[in-house]
C-alpha angles and dihedrals in degrees: 000000000000112000092212088065095051093089090066091057093042095050096045110103112169097042100026097128093040096052091045089057091046089052090053091051093049092048091048085063091064095246125149114250118224140156117248129162087359091298135101106265124190118210139186115208088345093305118122112247109162138356131202114222137167134217133177094262100033149356121234151189108233115205110205094211096028092135088069096049128099111242108202093160094046092234102129116101129193103226095214133350090258095057104100107178113016126077130188136217105206130207135191101180144026096241090059092054093047092048091051097042097113092044091048091053089052090053091049092049089048090051089054090051091050090051092047091050090064092226113152130208111250100237121208110253118243091242089060091066114090111247111226111251090234090062092046089052090050090052091053090055096040117037090175089061091047091051092048091049090049090054093055118102114266090250092054091047090050092049091052093046092051091045093049093045098053102079117082094213122074092220091059092047090051091048092053091050092049092050091050099049096090091052093047091050089051091051093247126142126233110297093005109141103191131006111237112233 
């Protein structure tokens, strides 16, 4: 147990017993406990294996390379269609976690084996994502914007494309694009406040 992670387990209200049990299971697998992205993260030789996170409807183990794991018990869930590598195992009560403890350990050991193998998830390239027609139209009118967008990192481009594509109505998509133009021109990603120099 890493004392700097204790606060997460102490502050958690809704899933307190569940996450405590999940912590016990992860530590039984001889992983190193750390705090990353504000969540308990379990690593093997400094490589991320599994994370505990909580949501309103459930708590979950998140396997960083879950897409590469075998899933004999059909427990792994892709959080959203845009999540390429990670997979979750979700829980809604303590009894369920206790009943699955040995299976969960097997999944964790398998995740370590996947990490040790060095295999990487083949991520979809940014150019494979459809660019909303509103953004394409904006590029035709504003070559400076198109150039600035092209100079963003692939991850930043992908985040903008997904953000712009979400709304069903064209007006909402256009509004999102308009609001993001200053950030794109400054080379910032979605939700980035200031660019570090």
